[in-house]
N, C-alpha and C positions, 0 to 999 in steps of 0.2 A: 065512898068508893075514891080513889085516889084519880085522878084525870092527867092525862098526856096532852103536854103542849102540840099545838101541827106549827104552827110559825118557825121559818128556820132561823137556828141561832150563826151565825157567823164562828169558825172556827177558830178564835181566836191562839186558842196552845197551841196549831198547829203550826203557827211562824210565829214564834219566840221571837227571832233575830228580825223583823219586822217589824213589830213588836217594840221593841226596843231600839232601833233603827230612828223609827218617827218619832219616840221619847226624845231619845241623846239630839237629836236633831230639835227639836222643839225649844229644849234647852239650847243650842249652842245660838239660837234664832234669839231667842228671850236676851242675853246678856249681851247680844251685838246691839240690837235697837235698845236694849235699857243704859247698855253700858255701868253696871254697876260694879264698886270695888270686889276684886278678888277674895276680899276677906268677911266681906257681905255672903258672896254664893257657897264659900266654902266652909263659914259657921251656920247655914242652914244647913248643908248636906252631912256636917259632922252631927247637926242635933235630928236630924232626919234617920242617922244610920244608930243611936242611940233609940227613938222610937220603933224603930223595928223591931229593935233586936228586942224590946222587951213585948211590943205584937206578936211576934213569932214566940216569944218563952209562953207569952197568955193561951196560946190557940196550941201549941204545943201539950197542956198539962191539963187544957180544959177542954181542946178541940169546938169550939162554940165558932158559928159558922158568920158572927160577926164579928170575930177575932181573926177569922181568914181575910178576911173582906179587908180590915183594918190594914191587916199586914202588908193584903198584896197592893190598898192604897199609898200606904206606906212604901215600898218596895220603887212604884213607879212615880209619887213624886221624888222620889230620890237618884233615877236613873237621869230625871230630868233637872235636878239641881246638882249631879254631877255634870251633864253635860255644860249647864252657865258658868260650873266652877274652870272647867278644863278650857271651855275658850275664854273668860278671862286670863289665865294661866298661860295662852300662848297668842293672846291677841295681838297682831302683825300691827296691825294701824296706830300703836303710838313707835315712836324711834328708840333704839337702843342706847342705853348709856354713851356707849362709843360713838354712836352715829349723830347726839348732840354735840360731845368734844368738837367733833370733828368739823359740824355745823354752825359751831361757831366762828369757822376761822371763812366763811364764808366772803368772797369774794379774795383770795389770798390764794396765793402759789405754795405749792407745798409739793414734794419727794414723796410717793410712796413707792413701796415695792409686794408685789405678788402674784399670787399666780392666776392667769387667764381664765375661764370657768364658759367665758361664750364670745365669736365674734358674729356679730350682726351687721348686715351693710346696710340702709336704711332706704326709702325712695330718694333721699335729696342725697344722695352722693355719699351721707358719712358714715362713720362705724361704731356701732354703739358692743364695747365692751364689758366684759360685768368680770370682775376683777376682785377673788377674795386676797382683800389685803393685810398683810403680817407683819409689816412695817412701815411708819409714817415718818415724815422731817419737818417738824415746825420748824418757824424761823428764828436763828438765832443755833440752829444746829444741833435740835433737841429731839432724842427721837424717841421714838413711843411703841411699841410691840402690842398691836389691839390686835382683833380678831373680828375682822366686819368686812360686809359687803358691800362695794362700792357700781356704780356704773358711772363707766370712763367712754367720755363722746372723744373722738378723735376726726376730723376735718380735714379728707385729702389734700384741702390748700393748702393748708399751713402747716400739715405734718404727713407725709408718706406714711403707708403702712406697709412696715419692712417684712419681707417674703420669708424671713423664718420665723414672724409671730403667727406662731398654732395653736388651739385648744390645750390646756397644758404646758405650755412657754412659763415663763419665772419673768416679767420686767421688773423693773426699775423704770421712771420716768415721773417728771415733771408737770401739772398739772391744777392749775385755776378750780378752787369749791366753786358751787355754783348752786343759786338756792334752787329748792325741790318744790314750786307751788303747790298750791289745789286748784283742781278748775274755779276760773274767773268768770266761768260763762254759764247758764243752766245748759243741760243737755249736751255739756261736753267731758270729752273723754277725760276721766284722773289717771295722767299718766303718774301722779306719785305714791295714788292706791296701789294701781299696776303692778310699783318698782317695790312697794310695802307688804304684799304680795309672795313678792319673793326673796323679802327680806334683806330688799338693800331699800336704804332709808336717804344713800346721798351721791351727789352726783360730781363731777368733774369733767373740763374741759382740758385732754391731751395736752403742752405746749411742747415739749419734748420727748423723745425718748432714749432715756441716757443706756440700758444696758439690754441684752435678751439672752435669758440662758431655757437652751432647746427643752423641752421635756424630756422625760425619761422614756423610754419604747417599751420598756416592762410591763406588763398586765398595769394598761393606764386606757382606762375609759375614752380619753382623748384620742390616744395613740391608734386603738380602733377605729373611733369611727374617724377618724385622717382617712386607715387604710380603707374601707367602707367606701367612702366618697370620693376617692381614689381610684378605685374599681366602677365604680358607677360611672365615673368619666370616661373612663375606661372602656366600659361595654355599651356604653350610649353614645350617642350623636351628640355634637355640638347642640341642635336643634332641642334635644329631649330631657338631654342629663341636669335644668334645674326643676324640669316636673318630676324626676326620675328620683331625684334628691329627697323631695318632698314626698312623693307618697309613698316611698320606702323606708326611711328611716326620719319623713319630720322636715327635713330640714330645708325652709322657705325662705331662705335669707336671698337667692339667687331670682326668687318674681318678682315680678314689675307688679308693681299694686294693681295694674289694669287688668292680669292673667287674674288674680287672687281676686278682683271685683266680678270678672267673668264667671267665675267659677262658685261664688256665690249668687249668683245670680242663674245661673245653672241648677242650683239644688247640689251641690257635688262639691263644696266648700271642702266635705269633711272625709274625704277620700285622702288628701293634703294634710292633713292633722291627727296621724299615725295615735286610732286608738282599738277600740273595742274589735272594730271591721279587720285588722289588721292582726289584731292576737289571733282574732277565730280564722283567716285564712291562713298561720299558720297551728293554728288545733286540730285545721278541719283532717289532715291526712294522719295527724298523731291520730284520732278519734278513730277510723278507717281502722287501722293497726290494733285497737284495742281489745278485739278476740284473741290476736294473735299470743300478748301478755300474759291472757287467762291460761294460757298449754301446758305453761311450764314455770318449774317449782321458784318462788321470790319475781317471775314475769311484773305483778304490779307493783312492786316496790321499785323493781329495775324501772318500770313504763316511768312510773312518777317521778322519780328522780331524773331522769333524760329530759321528762315536761318541762320541771322547775327549773332546769337548769338552760334549757332551751331558750323560755319564758325570759329567763333572769339575763340572761347575754341580750337579747333582742332588748328588754327594755335598758340595760346600760349602753346601746348604742344608738338609742333614742335619746340619750340624756337622763333617763327616768323620769318623763314627759308622767305629768299625773293621769292623761289619759290611759296610758299605757301600763299603768302600773293596776289603777283600778281593772283595766281590762286581764290583766294576768292573775290576778287576785281573785277573782272572780272565774276567770277558766280554768285558771286550777284546782278553787277549788270543787268544780260540776265536773273536772277529771278524776277528781279523787273518789268522788260518790259512784262513778261511775267505774272506774277499776272496779274499786273497793264493795259493789254492793249497796254502800253505807247510804244515807239521808239523799236521796237524789231529787228534794225540791228544791229545784232551779228558785225561785222566788225565793227563799228562805237563805239560800247560799251566794245569792246575790247580797242578801244583807246584809248577809257575816263579813263580805268586802269589801262594805258601804260605811259596817262596823271601825272595819280594820283601820280602814283611811280615814277616819274621821279620830282613833282616840292614839293617831300616827300626827295629823294636822286638822282639828275642827276645821281651822280658815275653808282650808276645800270644799265645805258645802256652799262657799259663794263664789266656787269656781265653776263658771259658765260649764266647762268642761263636763267638771263634776253631774251639773241639774241633766244635762242635754244625753253622755253616756246613760247617767244612769233609767234617766227619764226613758229615752227610745228600749234598752233594754227589759223596763217593767209594761213598756205596749208591747213589744211582743211578746212579753210570757202572760201576758193579761187576754192579748187580742187574738194573737195564735192560735189556740185552741179553737175558739170560738168561730174562727176563720176556716180553718182543717175539715171542722165537723158543716159546717154549710155550705162546703165544696163536694160537689156535683162528684159521683164514682166515676163519669166518664172523662173526667179531666183530672181528679186528683191522684187515680191509677194509671196515669198514659207521661209518655214521655213529656210534655208537655205542662205536667202536674206541679212541677218544680219551679220551671219561668213563672209559670199562672202564680206561684203562691209569692215569689220573691216578688212580684209587681206589686198586689195587693199589700204583703208586708209593707214594702218601700212608702207605697202613697200612704196606710196606716200612720206610720213614723214618720211621716212628713207632715201629715196631717195632727197629731197627737201632739206634735211637737212647737205647732204655730204659737198655741202664745209664747214658749221661753223665744222663738228666735223672732217675733214681734218684735217681744220684749226690748233683746238687745240688740236688735241688730233693724228692725224697721223694717225692714222687708220678707216678702213671703216668695217663693219661685212658686211658677205656676205650673214649671213646664220639670222640677225636680225628682215626681213619681216615676215619670217617664226616661229621664236622664239616668235616674238611680238605675229601671230597670234592664236598661242596654248596657249599664257600663259595670255595675258590683260585680253579675253573674261572672263578667268576662274577667274580673278585676283577680276573681277568687284562683283562678289559675296562670295570670300574669304574675301578679305577688311574688305566691310561693316559685314561681320558675325563675323570676326576673335576680332573688336572692338567693336563689342556690346557683346560681351560673355568679357570683362574684366570689366567694371563694378559688374555683376559679381560674378565673380572669391570674389572681397572683401568679399564676405559672403557666399559666397557657393563655395568652391574653388575646391574640389572633382567634385564637377556636371558641375561647369563650365572645368572645366581640361577634362572631359570625353565628353562634348559638342562639346568643339574645337577639337578635336579627326583628321577630314576630314581637317581643316585648318594644323592641322600637319603635317600629312600622307601628302599633300599637295605643302608644303613647303620643304619639305625632296626628294620627287622628283624631284619635280623643280630646289634645289640643284644638285640633278644627272644626272639631262639632261642639265642644263648649264656646268658642267663638262665635258660632251660629247660631247655638240656643240663644247666649246671652244676650247677643241683636235682635232680637224679636222682641219688638215692643212690648209685646202681652205674657214676652216667659218671667216676669216678676213686678209685684205689685208693694203698692207702699204703704203700710199699716201702722199702725199705734190704738198701745193698750190705751186705754183712758182709765180703767178700773180695776184694781185687780180684784172684783168679783168674776172678770173674766178665767182666770185660770180656776176658781174657784165652780165655776161652767165646765170647763173642760172636763175637771179632774172627776166630776160629778160624771160626767156622759163616760169617760171611756169605762169608769166601772161600770154601770149601766150595763153599757153592751159585753163584758168581760163577765156580768150576771145571768146572761139571756137562758143559757141551757139552765140556770137553778130559780125556777119559774117561782120561788117565795120569795126569792132573794130581790129578783130584778123587779117584785114593785115596791119594795123599801126603796130600792135603790132611784127606780123612776120619780117615785114621790120626791125624791132629796132632789134630784135634777131639777126637778118643775117649779118647786121652791127657793130653790138658787135663779130661774128664770126667772120666777115673779121678784124677788127680793131684786134684780138687775134692771127687770123693765119696772117698779115701783118706785127706786131710787131716779131713774130718766124723768118719770111721769113729775119727780118730787121738785128737778132741775131745771125742767121745762117749764114752772111756775114759779119757780124761785128766780127774782129780778138777775139781770145776768150782769156784771160789772163794765165796765172799759177796764184795760191793765195798758204800760206802757211799759214794754219791759226797753232799760236802756243796754246796750251790750259794752262789755269793756272789751273797745277792738284797737287801746292802745291812745296813740295820739290822733286820733280820728271821734267821729259822729255814727250812729247808727243807733235806730231805737225803732222798736216792733211797737204796733199799734194796735190789739183787739179791739173788735168794738162787740157792743152791746148783743147784735144783730150779727154775731160772725164772721165781720168784715175782719181783712187781715190789710195791714199794710205801714210800708218802711216810711219814715223819712231819714234820708240819708244812708247809707249801707257800709259805712266804713273806709279804712287806707287799703292802701296797695304798696306793696315794696317787691323788688326783683323775688323773687320765688316763697311769695306771700300774696297773699289778700285778703280778704277779712267775711268776704262771699263763700269762701271755699273753705275754709278753718273755722268760722265763728256759726254765721247766719245759716248755712244749708245745713249743719250736722244741727241745728236746733230746731229748724224748721222738719226736717225730717225725723227728730224723735217726738215733737204734736202732733205729727200727722198732717201736716198742714202743707197741700198740696197746690194752692194757688195765691198769689197776691192780687188784693184788688185795687192796688195802687203804691206807687214807688214817687218818693215825693226828694227828690236831689235839689240843696238849697241854692248851692253852686258847686260848677265842675272843678273843685281842685281835688288831689286824688286821696286826702283823709275823708272824703266824704263820697268819692263816687270810684271809689275801690274797688266793691265788692260789686257793679253794677254788671261787670260783662259774666262774670261769673254764676252770679246768681238766675241773669236770661239764658244763659244754658242750662239750670238745672231745676227749674219752678215756672209757671204759668204765671206771664206778670198781664194784668188789666190794660192798664194806663201806666207811662212814664210824666210827670208833672216835674219840669225843672221854672227856672227864672230867664231862660231866652238869652241866657250870658254866652254868645261863643268863644271858646277855647282852644287853644292852637298843643294838644295833648294827643298822644298817640290814644290812651285811657280814654280820651272825652270821644274820637273816632270813633275809636272801636265798638262800646256800646252803643254809638246810634247806628253803628253798620250791622250790628248780630239784630236791634230791636226793627231793621226796617225788612232785614227778612225772616225776623217770627212775625211778621205783621202788628207790632206792639205800636201803639199812639204815641209818639212824644207830643207834649203841649205847653204851650207855654205860658207861667203865669203871672199876674202883677197885683198890686196894691187894690184891694177891692174885689178878688173874683173870690168867689164860694165854688166850692167839690164838694159835690153831694157822693155818700160813698154809703155812708148807714142811718137812717130816719132818727135815731136814736142822739146820734154826737151832729154839731155844724162843726166843718172846716174850714177857717174864713182866712183871706192871704191880705199883711200888712203890707209887706214887701218884697221886689222895687219896687219904685212908683217908675214909671215910666218917661218922669222926665231928670232919674236918676244921669249927672255925669260924671261920675266919680271914676277914675281909671283902676281904684282899687275893687279888681272882683269880689271880694268878700261883702266890698259896701252893696254890691247885686245879690246878697242873698233873701233866697225865699224866708220871711218870718212871719211862721203860718199859728193860729193858735186855734185851737179844738176845746169848745164846751159839749161839756155832758151834764147837763142835769145844770146843778149849782153854783160847778169847778166848769176852773178854765186853765187851761197850759198853753203857755205861750212858748214858740219852738225858735229863738232866735240864730239860729246858726250860725254863719261867724260874721254875724254884723257884727261894725264899730262904729266909730262916734260917729261918724254922719249921718249914715243911713238909722243911726238911735234918734239922730236929729228931724229926719223926715217921718221917722214913727212921732215924733212927740205932737209935728206938726199937724199932720196928717188924723189922727185917733188918737187922742189924749183920753179921750176917755175910755176907748175900750181896753186899753193894753194893760185897764186893770185886773190882773191875772190872781192865781192860788198856785201856779206852778209855773218856774222858770226852768227852762233849758238853758242854761247861761253862754250867753255867747265870747264865741273863738278864743274855747277852749281854759278861759279865765283872764283870757288877753287883757293889758292895762288898757288897751284902747278900744275894750267894749264895758259893757256893764259900769253906765256913768249914772254919776246922782241923780239928776233930773229924770233919767230914765226909771231908776230903780224905786223913785219916790211916789209913780204913779203908777207904777208893777203891782208895788204892796202886797210882793210874794210871799208864800211861809215857809216854803220847801223851794229848794233849787238843787241844779244837778249841775256838774261840770265834768265833761268825757274827755280824757287825756289820760296820757301816758306817762308812767309814773316818773322814770330818766328819760325826759325827752329835751332837747338841741332847743327849744325855743324860749326856756324857762317859763313855763307856763306849771300852775298857775302863779301870777304875777301877784308879791306882796300886797300889792295897792287896791288891787280890783277883787282883793278877798275880803284887805278891810273894810271898802264901801257895800259889798252882799253882807257883812256882820255889822254895821251897822245900822245897816234896815231890819235887823233879825230873823235873815231869812234862815234857814237851816238847812246845812247844805249836806251833799251828797258827791264825793270824787269816786268816781271807777276807777280809778289807780289806786284808790285806796279801798275801797267797797268791795271794788269787781262790780257787777252786773246789779241793777238795780229795778228790782222792780215795781210799780207804782201805780195802785189801786181806788179809782172811782167808783162809788156807790152812787153818784150824785148830789151826794147833801155833802159827805166826807171821803177825805184822801188819807186812804195808807200809803206807807213804804217800806219795802221790804229789801236793804242790801244782801247781797251774799254772806261779804265784811261787816256785821254790826260795828 
């Protein structure tokens, strides 16, 4: 007698597009992380096609279930290998051959001609101009006609931005080719990869603009975009126009960094990145009119055509940004299903949009916009039905039912995207759900209303400006609301993803909530969720019992010093904090981003070896950015604004500043010992470098000697006072490899096996000096240079030392 199965089986066959999207994405990820040659993936894919054909033939002839299962296996693996092959074919990480030729002329001045694709002003006042170059002139009047995109940087202090230069203009200019370097420090923004995602592999600095040919005005997106920007300036006030440009068409160049940060911490940065939300505002009125299109012949076709044209035009105004393209595809497919009573499964149609996007450009999978937009859509699609069924009727069917639903969905989306937001930004907005609940419903009226008034402004500017006053007032008060929320100390928290398993936990939790209405399925998903939680807890238990190492990260801060020490007991302290120069300091641009990415919220100590700007340059920024327990210095007074500023800020924040001298020990973590060997209290040198803190960190059998900028005189004091103690395993070479440091008597007693020189690649001091390097190499010290190797991480387990440079 046949038995029936009571267990629930997920209907995979009902979601073919979702299945294909998942497998295709896995293939793209496989190529991205393994980075195998295209020929390998393509050959494997071709082999699978043959296998699939044979198994399909066998199944069709004999109708064996085993043959069917084999056919399906071949099919799924074939999709996976196709995804890998497709990504390998379109991999943007490697520069094009044209870019390689151009980059061979680094630091040389060439003449370029091409069309302007983007003009953006940075927070430093410089202009970034993306140019589609179609011809360039090499030295010797040799012309070349490549097809290449470049990033041209214009400094207004050197070259003024011509008023006639605009999107779509054709320009000829002379510029110096600059190198595009990969990140020099861990956690640093990868500017090179960011440009590569836009298919830009070369950067130049504009020296002069020779000629400009205005853009033609007939059916050019740049012309329409300029017209829309001008209309926004006409309809909105001077205070709200920059925000209106960002809100309506995603033009954020006129917003300063502080404004962007405020919107981010209020959880509203997404409203300035034109995406699915804005496309939804445009489609919503159309969906209300859909029943009207059903009432007359060819109404469905006319309606779909009008919608496609409308979405296409709006996408063009936003520069065909990836987020708008994704949302337009998804919205168009959903509208098609509603108009023609076809497949209305939004999960499947959304996956179709994802497939189309990845087939156009597989690299979009690694775009944060792709991940956030599709993540948000699927969170809504999975959780909204569950929320709707659980919502009481007295809320659901009242006038406030929709606003309540908006608040709940906003909260769920914010929570659902938590791992992505934490991973990419290191911050999570606590007030985000409240801010979205207050703002998003009103945006549903303001955005379509403001967009509708833009064409009216071209003919009746004063009338359109008058009608636009409600939208103008809304943006004015929106800015005030965001400033208020961002100022609340509890409005956002700093977070850090320590393990990728958090993504598995989060996804399991989302699917468990989505499966609550399906009793037989929810228990399976609950089991998966519990298993992932157990794996997470188990890994944490293993980590607790595993001895933790001492880790020292020497940052590449150019011509300066900065090292972060992580102790086995979980303490963190710095030895020096980088350099300062006008409009730049290492604390803001190197150290703080790394601390933020690692979730470090407190420094237990900062040791400042001496008060020169290349060692205390980031101190003021660090005091502003993070809690600091104690600052230690050599007691050397110094007449500089930088020195006075960090003392004043430390006093205001009640951070003690303590003086160390030879013989002092600082207790930070019981697993290590920190000794001070210099300066001596009797030091009489007028040279500030010879009053440097000289520190030694001892961890088990390993010793690390930090020489600051100590020169020959202080080295003699060390030899006199601590001839036996300065024996070490790793030395931070004194004074950036200067010839006045690292003398033979010191190196003979130090007997270090490894050493590090912290310095800038092209510095005006001529460091490192050849004689100093020869002395270090004569004592068989394996050297690392931040100028060549980037940041270096040194790890000690108490018995052996391992060094891991970013660029071996």
